[in-house]
C-alpha positions in Angstrom: 0.1 6.4 -6.2 -0.5 10.0 -6.4 -3.4 11.9 -4.9 -5.6 11.1 -1.9 -6.5 7.6 -0.9 -9.9 6.4 -1.9 -12.8 6.6 0.6 -15.0 3.6 1.2 -18.2 3.8 -0.9 -20.4 3.8 2.2 -18.6 6.9 3.4 -19.1 8.6 0.1 -22.8 7.8 0.1 -23.1 9.0 3.8 -21.5 12.3 2.9 -24.0 12.6 0.0 -21.2 13.3 -2.5 -22.4 13.1 -6.1 -19.1 13.0 -7.9 -19.4 9.4 -8.9 -22.2 7.6 -10.8 -24.5 4.9 -9.5 -22.7 2.4 -11.7 -19.3 3.4 -10.2 -20.8 3.1 -6.7 -22.1 -0.4 -7.5 -18.8 -1.5 -9.0 -16.7 -0.1 -6.1 -19.1 -1.7 -3.6 -18.7 -5.1 -5.2 -14.9 -4.7 -5.3 -14.9 -3.7 -1.6 -17.1 -6.7 -0.7 -14.8 -9.0 -2.5 -11.9 -7.9 -0.2 -13.8 -8.9 3.0 -13.2 -12.2 4.7 -15.6 -11.7 7.6 -13.0 -13.4 9.8 -11.6 -11.8 13.0 -8.0 -10.8 13.7 -6.0 -13.7 15.2 -3.1 -13.2 17.6 0.1 -15.1 16.6 2.1 -17.3 19.0 5.0 -14.8 19.0 2.6 -12.0 20.1 0.9 -14.2 22.8 4.4 -14.9 24.3 5.4 -11.3 24.4 3.7 -9.4 27.3 4.0 -5.9 25.7 3.0 -7.1 22.2 0.0 -9.1 23.7 -1.2 -6.0 25.5 -0.9 -3.9 22.3 -2.8 -6.5 20.3 -5.7 -6.6 22.7 -5.9 -2.8 22.6 -5.9 -2.7 18.8 -8.4 -5.6 18.6 -10.8 -3.6 20.8 -10.4 -0.5 18.6 -10.9 -2.5 15.4 -14.1 -4.2 16.5 -16.3 -1.8 14.6 -14.1 -1.2 11.6 -15.1 -3.5 8.7 -11.9 -3.1 6.7 -9.6 -4.4 9.5 -10.1 -8.2 9.7 -8.3 -11.5 9.1 -6.4 -10.1 6.1 -4.7 -7.7 8.4 -3.6 -10.3 11.0 0.0 -10.3 9.9 0.4 -6.5 9.8 -1.3 -6.0 13.2 0.8 -8.8 14.8 4.0 -7.3 13.2 3.0 -3.9 14.4 2.5 -5.2 18.0 5.9 -7.0 17.9 7.4 -3.8 16.5 6.0 -1.7 19.4 7.4 -4.3 21.8 10.8 -4.3 20.1 11.0 -0.5 20.1 10.2 -0.4 23.8 12.9 -3.1 24.5 15.5 -1.3 22.4 14.7 2.0 24.0 15.4 0.4 27.4 18.7 -1.0 26.1 19.7 2.4 24.6 18.8 4.1 27.9 21.1 1.6 29.7 23.9 2.3 27.2 23.4 6.0 27.8 23.6 5.5 31.5 26.9 3.7 31.0 28.1 6.7 29.1 27.4 8.9 32.2 29.9 6.8 34.1 33.0 8.9 34.6 35.4 6.0 34.6 35.1 5.5 30.9 37.9 6.7 28.6 37.3 8.4 25.3 37.7 5.3 23.2 34.9 3.4 25.1 32.6 6.4 24.8 33.2 6.6 21.1 32.4 2.9 20.7 29.2 3.2 22.7 28.0 6.1 20.6 28.8 4.3 17.4 26.9 1.2 18.6 23.9 3.3 19.5 23.9 5.1 16.2 24.2 1.9 14.2 21.4 0.3 16.1 19.0 3.2 15.6 19.9 3.4 11.9 19.2 -0.3 11.3 15.9 -0.1 13.0 14.8 2.9 10.9 15.8 1.1 7.7 13.8 -2.0 8.6 10.7 0.1 9.5 10.8 1.8 6.1 11.2 -1.5 4.3 8.3 -3.1 6.1 6.1 -0.1 5.5 6.9 -0.1 1.7 6.1 -3.9 1.5 2.8 -3.5 3.4 1.7 -0.7 1.1 2.7 -2.4 -2.2 1.2 -5.8 -1.2 -2.1 -4.2 0.0 -1.5 -5.6 3.5 -3.0 -2.5 5.2 -6.5 -1.0 4.8 -5.3 2.1 3.0 -3.4 0.0 0.5 -6.5 -2.2 -0.2 -8.6 1.0 -0.7 -6.2 2.2 -3.3 -6.6 -1.2 -5.1 -10.3 -0.7 -5.6 -11.0 0.4 -9.2 -12.6 3.9 -9.3 -14.4 3.4 -12.6 -16.7 0.5 -13.6 -15.7 -1.5 -16.7 -17.0 0.0 -19.9 -19.5 -2.0 -21.9 -18.6 -2.7 -25.4 -20.7 -0.8 -27.9 -22.9 -2.7 -30.3 -24.8 -2.0 -33.5 -25.0 1.6 -34.7 -23.2 2.9 -31.6 -20.1 0.7 -32.5 -20.3 2.0 -36.1 -20.4 5.6 -34.9 -17.5 5.1 -32.5 -15.3 3.6 -35.3 -16.2 6.5 -37.6 -15.2 9.1 -34.9 -11.9 7.4 -34.3 -10.9 7.5 -38.0 
């Protein structure tokens, strides 16, 4: 997936860019419309039960009200993101408490080393999981940018008929 992500057709038309043909615009518009469900984002039970995740979901839902490409198809990624934000806040609090324990002067060197190892392992696993989720979301078109990359840039070519087909065959040989 090299290069820049595709822009929505409406944005290209608004910018008055003429680098694609009317047929390409029509084909991309149809492909974009096929991806729309016209259903709103839905909050999962796990997010509703989590105070921080619920607050983040409401914030994002308000931001996404006027964005056409963020809708029901994005429910899982938005909910996962909200839970991830909540989890990161919770883990940061735990790590802060662990660091406060390290400030205790009654700990010997072995306990300090174990605490640092636990902190390091926890942060490493979190970063691994975040990378994994991001790669899945991109490859499975679970985010708006991924879906935009899935839209074909060129319309399907019509098969030549009659004299045009004959000339094309002659040019190939």
